[in-house]
PLY file of the C-alpha trace (Angstrom):
ply
format ascii 1.0
element vertex 466
property float x
property float y
property float z
element edge 465
property int vertex1
property int vertex2
end_header
0.00 0.00 0.00
1.18 3.49 -0.88
0.32 6.60 1.11
1.20 10.26 0.98
2.18 10.18 4.67
2.84 7.32 7.04
3.18 7.75 10.82
4.99 4.75 12.25
5.98 3.32 15.65
3.77 5.58 17.77
1.37 4.69 20.56
-1.89 5.80 18.95
-4.70 7.03 21.20
-7.97 5.87 19.69
-11.46 5.71 21.13
-10.96 2.04 21.91
-7.67 2.56 23.71
-3.98 3.06 23.04
-2.92 0.95 20.06
0.42 0.12 18.50
-0.56 0.81 14.91
0.78 2.86 12.01
-1.33 5.55 10.34
-1.64 5.92 6.58
-2.76 9.33 5.30
-4.04 10.27 1.84
-5.80 13.45 0.68
-5.85 14.93 4.16
-7.63 11.97 5.74
-6.66 8.83 7.59
-6.88 6.06 5.03
-5.71 3.14 7.12
-4.63 1.97 10.56
-2.00 -0.65 9.89
-0.29 -3.35 11.88
3.05 -2.01 13.06
5.82 -3.00 10.67
3.54 -3.45 7.66
4.94 -3.26 4.14
3.23 0.06 3.44
5.26 2.85 1.86
4.79 6.61 1.66
6.30 9.76 0.24
6.70 11.05 3.79
7.42 8.75 6.72
7.17 10.20 10.24
8.77 8.06 12.95
6.84 8.56 16.21
8.80 6.00 18.23
8.39 6.61 21.95
5.65 9.19 21.38
1.91 9.33 21.86
-0.10 10.03 18.72
-3.32 11.83 19.62
-6.14 13.62 17.83
-5.47 17.33 17.46
-7.09 19.38 20.19
-10.29 21.28 19.42
-10.45 24.54 21.35
-14.20 25.16 21.52
-13.87 28.55 23.26
-11.37 30.91 21.64
-11.00 34.64 21.01
-8.77 36.52 18.60
-11.38 39.23 17.85
-10.11 39.78 14.31
-10.25 42.21 12.66
-11.00 44.41 15.66
-7.65 44.79 17.43
-4.65 43.57 15.41
-2.28 44.81 18.11
-3.68 42.10 20.39
-3.62 39.32 17.83
-5.43 38.12 14.73
-6.38 34.90 12.98
-2.80 34.48 11.73
-0.90 35.07 14.96
-3.29 33.24 17.26
-3.77 30.19 15.04
0.03 29.93 14.74
0.06 29.81 18.54
-2.67 27.18 18.49
-0.67 25.03 16.08
2.38 25.27 18.32
0.22 24.09 21.22
-1.19 21.03 19.44
-4.58 22.62 18.69
-5.80 21.83 15.17
-9.25 23.47 15.26
-10.48 26.58 17.07
-14.04 27.81 17.56
-13.84 31.60 17.38
-16.27 33.57 19.52
-18.29 36.44 17.96
-16.72 39.34 19.88
-15.27 41.70 17.30
-15.83 45.18 15.95
-18.61 44.94 14.92
-20.01 41.93 16.76
-20.65 38.89 14.58
-24.44 39.11 14.83
-25.53 39.19 11.16
-25.00 37.04 8.12
-22.99 39.72 6.35
-20.59 40.16 9.26
-20.31 36.39 9.57
-19.34 36.08 5.90
-16.73 38.81 6.29
-15.12 37.07 9.28
-15.25 33.73 7.51
-13.36 35.18 4.53
-10.79 36.68 6.88
-10.30 33.37 8.65
-9.90 31.52 5.38
-7.22 33.98 4.30
-5.28 34.01 7.58
-5.75 30.81 9.60
-2.94 28.27 9.87
-5.31 25.67 11.32
-8.99 24.80 10.98
-11.49 27.26 12.38
-15.19 27.57 13.06
-17.24 30.65 13.93
-19.94 31.29 16.50
-22.71 33.76 15.78
-24.45 36.12 18.20
-28.26 35.78 18.29
-29.07 38.76 20.52
-30.56 40.99 17.84
-33.48 38.56 18.11
-33.78 38.52 14.32
-34.76 35.07 13.03
-33.62 35.92 9.49
-30.10 36.82 10.63
-29.86 33.79 12.91
-30.86 31.47 10.07
-28.50 33.26 7.68
-25.56 32.59 10.02
-26.76 29.01 10.48
-26.87 28.45 6.73
-23.41 29.99 6.37
-22.06 27.30 8.69
-22.04 28.75 12.21
-20.66 26.17 14.64
-23.17 27.45 17.19
-24.19 30.62 18.99
-22.96 32.56 22.00
-24.80 34.64 24.60
-23.57 36.75 27.50
-25.99 37.14 30.40
-24.08 40.26 31.45
-24.16 43.75 30.00
-21.57 45.00 27.53
-18.33 46.32 29.05
-18.15 50.11 29.18
-17.01 51.57 25.88
-17.28 48.28 24.00
-20.96 48.26 22.99
-20.25 47.72 19.30
-18.19 44.61 20.07
-21.04 43.08 22.06
-24.15 44.28 20.20
-26.29 41.22 19.68
-24.30 39.22 22.21
-25.32 40.58 25.63
-28.77 39.72 26.97
-28.88 40.70 30.66
-32.69 40.83 30.75
-34.47 37.50 31.13
-37.31 38.07 28.60
-34.84 38.82 25.79
-32.64 35.93 26.88
-35.60 33.55 26.67
-36.54 34.82 23.22
-33.01 34.24 21.96
-32.95 30.75 23.40
-36.15 29.85 21.57
-34.81 31.24 18.30
-31.54 29.35 18.59
-33.49 26.18 19.42
-34.93 26.34 15.90
-31.45 25.93 14.40
-30.63 22.69 16.20
-27.17 24.09 17.01
-25.49 24.46 20.37
-25.50 27.79 22.19
-22.67 28.53 24.62
-23.63 30.93 27.40
-21.45 33.08 29.63
-23.42 32.56 32.83
-23.26 35.36 35.39
-26.31 37.05 36.87
-26.10 40.68 35.80
-28.15 42.17 38.63
-26.07 40.51 41.33
-22.87 41.34 39.49
-23.77 45.01 39.28
-24.79 45.09 42.95
-21.58 43.46 44.16
-19.51 45.75 41.97
-21.32 48.79 43.34
-20.50 47.59 46.84
-16.81 47.43 45.93
-16.93 50.88 44.39
-18.70 52.37 47.39
-15.96 50.96 49.61
-13.38 52.55 47.26
-11.98 49.13 46.47
-9.87 49.08 43.32
-7.29 46.50 44.39
-6.67 43.23 42.54
-8.76 41.16 44.97
-11.81 43.39 44.44
-12.39 41.87 41.02
-12.98 38.38 42.39
-15.06 39.66 45.29
-17.36 41.44 42.84
-18.16 38.12 41.12
-18.62 35.51 43.90
-19.69 31.95 42.98
-23.41 32.56 43.57
-23.39 35.07 40.70
-22.50 32.19 38.40
-24.64 29.56 40.12
-27.83 31.63 39.95
-27.26 32.34 36.27
-26.87 28.62 35.52
-30.06 27.83 37.44
-31.88 30.50 35.43
-30.66 29.09 32.14
-31.56 25.52 32.97
-35.01 26.56 34.17
-35.71 28.59 31.02
-34.39 25.87 28.78
-36.92 23.39 30.11
-39.38 25.05 27.75
-37.04 26.82 25.32
-35.49 23.50 24.28
-32.15 24.93 23.14
-29.00 22.83 22.97
-27.44 24.60 25.93
-23.75 24.67 26.76
-22.41 26.43 29.86
-19.13 28.20 29.19
-16.11 28.21 31.53
-17.64 26.83 34.74
-15.53 27.85 37.73
-17.01 26.92 41.12
-18.22 24.09 43.31
-21.44 25.97 43.96
-22.21 26.22 40.26
-21.20 22.64 39.59
-23.53 21.42 42.34
-26.45 23.34 40.83
-25.68 22.04 37.35
-25.35 18.47 38.59
-28.73 18.65 40.37
-30.47 19.82 37.21
-28.75 17.14 35.13
-29.75 14.44 37.57
-33.34 15.66 37.25
-33.18 15.20 33.48
-32.02 18.57 32.16
-30.21 18.41 28.82
-27.15 20.63 28.80
-23.37 20.40 28.69
-20.63 22.36 30.38
-16.94 23.10 30.05
-14.19 24.40 32.27
-10.77 25.85 31.47
-7.18 25.07 32.49
-6.92 28.34 34.40
-9.65 27.16 36.75
-8.01 23.74 37.14
-4.45 24.89 37.80
-4.73 28.28 39.47
-6.56 30.02 42.34
-7.17 33.52 43.65
-3.66 33.39 45.12
-2.29 33.42 41.59
-4.10 36.66 40.88
-2.24 38.13 43.79
0.95 36.71 42.25
0.59 38.07 38.71
-1.94 40.85 39.28
-4.06 42.05 36.34
-2.66 39.38 34.02
-4.92 36.91 35.88
-8.02 39.08 35.65
-10.54 36.91 33.83
-14.32 36.51 33.88
-15.53 34.58 35.78
-12.61 34.97 38.18
-10.18 32.46 39.60
-11.57 30.69 42.68
-10.48 28.82 45.82
-8.69 25.44 46.14
-11.98 23.72 47.03
-13.44 24.91 43.72
-10.45 23.54 41.84
-10.95 20.16 43.53
-14.65 20.19 42.68
-13.96 20.90 39.00
-11.56 17.97 38.77
-14.33 15.89 40.31
-16.74 17.16 37.67
-14.36 16.06 34.94
-13.93 12.66 36.57
-17.66 11.92 36.81
-18.54 13.37 33.39
-20.52 16.36 34.64
-18.07 18.56 32.75
-17.55 17.34 29.20
-14.72 19.53 27.90
-11.67 21.55 28.82
-11.11 24.60 26.63
-9.07 27.77 26.92
-11.14 30.95 26.56
-7.92 32.22 24.96
-8.19 36.03 25.12
-5.22 38.09 23.95
-4.62 41.66 25.11
-1.60 43.94 25.16
0.72 44.55 28.09
-0.27 48.22 28.03
-3.94 47.30 28.45
-3.24 44.92 31.29
-0.92 47.32 33.08
-3.70 49.89 33.41
-4.81 47.99 36.48
-1.67 48.51 38.54
-3.51 51.26 40.39
-7.11 50.37 39.49
-8.26 46.82 38.70
-11.45 48.06 37.05
-9.48 49.68 34.22
-7.99 46.54 32.71
-9.92 44.24 30.33
-10.61 40.66 31.45
-8.93 37.81 29.65
-5.67 35.90 29.30
-3.94 33.83 26.62
-3.69 30.08 27.07
-4.01 28.18 23.79
-0.38 27.05 23.91
-0.89 25.36 27.28
-4.15 23.43 26.74
-2.63 20.17 25.48
0.40 20.50 27.76
-1.74 21.01 30.85
-4.14 18.14 30.30
-1.52 15.69 29.06
0.65 16.58 32.04
-2.29 15.79 34.33
-2.76 12.46 32.56
0.91 11.51 32.65
0.99 12.28 36.36
-2.02 10.00 36.94
-4.75 12.53 37.64
-6.82 11.11 34.78
-6.23 8.64 31.97
-4.62 9.64 28.70
-7.78 8.55 26.88
-9.91 10.75 29.16
-7.65 13.75 28.58
-8.03 13.29 24.82
-11.80 13.11 25.10
-11.87 16.33 27.13
-9.74 18.38 24.75
-10.81 16.88 21.43
-13.40 14.13 21.00
-16.18 15.43 23.24
-16.13 18.90 21.71
-16.39 17.39 18.24
-19.34 15.25 19.28
-21.18 18.01 21.12
-20.93 20.52 18.27
-21.69 18.17 15.39
-18.30 17.79 13.67
-17.61 14.19 14.76
-16.42 11.83 13.29
-14.85 14.24 10.80
-12.89 15.70 13.71
-11.89 14.60 17.20
-10.67 11.04 16.67
-8.04 8.91 15.01
-9.91 6.40 12.86
-10.20 5.42 9.22
-12.05 8.15 7.33
-11.44 10.98 9.82
-9.51 14.11 8.93
-5.81 13.73 9.65
-5.60 16.28 12.46
-2.90 14.71 14.60
-0.45 15.64 17.34
2.73 13.72 18.10
3.41 14.16 21.80
6.62 13.12 23.54
5.71 11.96 27.07
9.35 11.66 28.16
10.37 15.26 27.49
9.37 18.27 29.53
8.25 21.75 28.48
8.94 24.86 30.52
6.94 27.91 29.49
9.26 30.63 28.27
7.27 33.59 26.98
10.09 34.41 24.54
9.36 31.13 22.77
5.57 31.45 22.60
3.79 32.35 19.37
0.75 34.29 20.56
0.97 38.03 19.98
-0.12 38.28 23.63
2.79 36.12 24.83
4.04 38.83 27.18
0.66 38.66 28.96
0.98 34.92 29.55
2.08 35.46 33.15
-0.04 32.73 34.73
1.90 29.97 33.00
5.29 31.65 32.74
7.98 29.40 34.19
5.69 26.38 34.66
7.08 22.98 33.65
4.83 20.34 32.09
5.50 16.67 31.52
5.61 16.12 27.78
6.17 18.13 24.65
4.30 18.80 21.42
6.73 17.54 18.79
4.55 17.89 15.72
1.11 19.19 14.76
-0.54 17.90 11.60
-3.63 19.62 10.15
-5.58 17.93 7.35
-2.60 15.68 6.68
-0.03 18.47 6.46
2.57 19.27 9.13
2.11 22.86 10.33
4.37 22.75 13.40
7.44 20.65 14.08
10.40 20.86 16.45
9.51 24.29 17.76
8.83 25.91 14.38
5.57 26.78 12.61
6.03 25.67 9.00
2.41 25.76 7.86
0.97 28.28 5.42
-1.14 31.29 6.27
-4.59 30.46 4.95
-3.89 26.73 5.07
-6.65 26.04 7.58
-10.18 25.13 6.56
-13.52 26.55 7.64
-15.42 23.89 9.58
-19.19 23.74 9.56
-21.32 21.49 11.79
-24.01 18.97 11.01
-26.89 19.67 13.42
-28.11 16.08 13.02
-24.84 14.90 14.55
-24.90 17.12 17.62
-24.72 14.79 20.64
-25.97 15.25 24.18
-23.06 14.84 26.58
0 1
1 2
2 3
3 4
4 5
5 6
6 7
7 8
8 9
9 10
10 11
11 12
12 13
13 14
14 15
15 16
16 17
17 18
18 19
19 20
20 21
21 22
22 23
23 24
24 25
25 26
26 27
27 28
28 29
29 30
30 31
31 32
32 33
33 34
34 35
35 36
36 37
37 38
38 39
39 40
40 41
41 42
42 43
43 44
44 45
45 46
46 47
47 48
48 49
49 50
50 51
51 52
52 53
53 54
54 55
55 56
56 57
57 58
58 59
59 60
60 61
61 62
62 63
63 64
64 65
65 66
66 67
67 68
68 69
69 70
70 71
71 72
72 73
73 74
74 75
75 76
76 77
77 78
78 79
79 80
80 81
81 82
82 83
83 84
84 85
85 86
86 87
87 88
88 89
89 90
90 91
91 92
92 93
93 94
94 95
95 96
96 97
97 98
98 99
99 100
100 101
101 102
102 103
103 104
104 105
105 106
106 107
107 108
108 109
109 110
110 111
111 112
112 113
113 114
114 115
115 116
116 117
117 118
118 119
119 120
120 121
121 122
122 123
123 124
124 125
125 126
126 127
127 128
128 129
129 130
130 131
131 132
132 133
133 134
134 135
135 136
136 137
137 138
138 139
139 140
140 141
141 142
142 143
143 144
144 145
145 146
146 147
147 148
148 149
149 150
150 151
151 152
152 153
153 154
154 155
155 156
156 157
157 158
158 159
159 160
160 161
161 162
162 163
163 164
164 165
165 166
166 167
167 168
168 169
169 170
170 171
171 172
172 173
173 174
174 175
175 176
176 177
177 178
178 179
179 180
180 181
181 182
182 183
183 184
184 185
185 186
186 187
187 188
188 189
189 190
190 191
191 192
192 193
193 194
194 195
195 196
196 197
197 198
198 199
199 200
200 201
201 202
202 203
203 204
204 205
205 206
206 207
207 208
208 209
209 210
210 211
211 212
212 213
213 214
214 215
215 216
216 217
217 218
218 219
219 220
220 221
221 222
222 223
223 224
224 225
225 226
226 227
227 228
228 229
229 230
230 231
231 232
232 233
233 234
234 235
235 236
236 237
237 238
238 239
239 240
240 241
241 242
242 243
243 244
244 245
245 246
246 247
247 248
248 249
249 250
250 251
251 252
252 253
253 254
254 255
255 256
256 257
257 258
258 259
259 260
260 261
261 262
262 263
263 264
264 265
265 266
266 267
267 268
268 269
269 270
270 271
271 272
272 273
273 274
274 275
275 276
276 277
277 278
278 279
279 280
280 281
281 282
282 283
283 284
284 285
285 286
286 287
287 288
288 289
289 290
290 291
291 292
292 293
293 294
294 295
295 296
296 297
297 298
298 299
299 300
300 301
301 302
302 303
303 304
304 305
305 306
306 307
307 308
308 309
309 310
310 311
311 312
312 313
313 314
314 315
315 316
316 317
317 318
318 319
319 320
320 321
321 322
322 323
323 324
324 325
325 326
326 327
327 328
328 329
329 330
330 331
331 332
332 333
333 334
334 335
335 336
336 337
337 338
338 339
339 340
340 341
341 342
342 343
343 344
344 345
345 346
346 347
347 348
348 349
349 350
350 351
351 352
352 353
353 354
354 355
355 356
356 357
357 358
358 359
359 360
360 361
361 362
362 363
363 364
364 365
365 366
366 367
367 368
368 369
369 370
370 371
371 372
372 373
373 374
374 375
375 376
376 377
377 378
378 379
379 380
380 381
381 382
382 383
383 384
384 385
385 386
386 387
387 388
388 389
389 390
390 391
391 392
392 393
393 394
394 395
395 396
396 397
397 398
398 399
399 400
400 401
401 402
402 403
403 404
404 405
405 406
406 407
407 408
408 409
409 410
410 411
411 412
412 413
413 414
414 415
415 416
416 417
417 418
418 419
419 420
420 421
421 422
422 423
423 424
424 425
425 426
426 427
427 428
428 429
429 430
430 431
431 432
432 433
433 434
434 435
435 436
436 437
437 438
438 439
439 440
440 441
441 442
442 443
443 444
444 445
445 446
446 447
447 448
448 449
449 450
450 451
451 452
452 453
453 454
454 455
455 456
456 457
457 458
458 459
459 460
460 461
461 462
462 463
463 464
464 465
């Protein structure tokens, strides 16, 4: 048998376990899984001896905001970073200037992504204009799903969030019913706006502008109440609901209770909530300001428990690049800096490190960063697995090496803001990232082509409940 590419001698992580097989690739897809040492030949032979061969990660919660703020990052810079981190597909959120809330804006962003992305990408739409025609237009154009914020737009950024923020329950419910008609998943940033505004006002009245004030303005019950509201509304709205970046034990307990009572919804968390706490915000200051905020050690433990028992179905980054100048505004006033931090280059490292250290199985880690996201959003089995007929999105991961985060060696344009992870050492190393059968990153260098990634559209009939 002759292939374009042959990956040999690796330990291949499939849905049925880790297998000692070789992978034959033709036309960007996996054509065969072969017995090790077969007589197959190929134009390119990649020796993965001693390495794990895993499906490329799918980052289902990602921001580059292109074309709004090129100084922060764009589709080119941030997908290069993703490739270096072993991420082969990103789902880009609709925050931009203007917000991706109409079919025309969606088409414009899609064209930009096709021109600039080094890896595969998908786009969320914003349904908050409550316009069925625009929602269906974005659906027909291939939206991976929709996104809603339950909070108001940040001051001075209304155009970036127009059609995205629905802090009032009646409008939220209307949007949920409209999205339900599409059959696609809707990810929701769940924080109760009234409580958030009240807590923030309390901080302001006390003249609190220190780093800790941010977390105190968004305590866990702000998130938990929002999740309870969503799950209650969705009982009749019938939307395919997905809770974004869950952070706390209190919220997880509420979500678990609803799920046990029969509610259909899924939820994710992020590495920053699994590896860091409020103490790290004190350590790196405004560079750890994110929404919802970092929590306490007991919340971290609860989230790992939620991953273990399947309550949480995915780990994703909420990668959010900003500039050092923007982050440094908060040195005297935490309210002045925007929330968000980069993290796409640490997703695979963090979860594979946890697996190699025995916190979860390697197969479970792969499901959390790749397979489950593909299944939930309707792009499986095209993406998210290593099997005959799937796209050849593959990462070769060396479990014996270590990786220490050096911001000088990162690829994100926001690398100097990556203070949370700076200096951390992970077990393992991303040796090679393959997208649609083509190597885009190898041995520390991005060698892929700008515009080489493909736009990924879902199949609503394949969306799975997880």
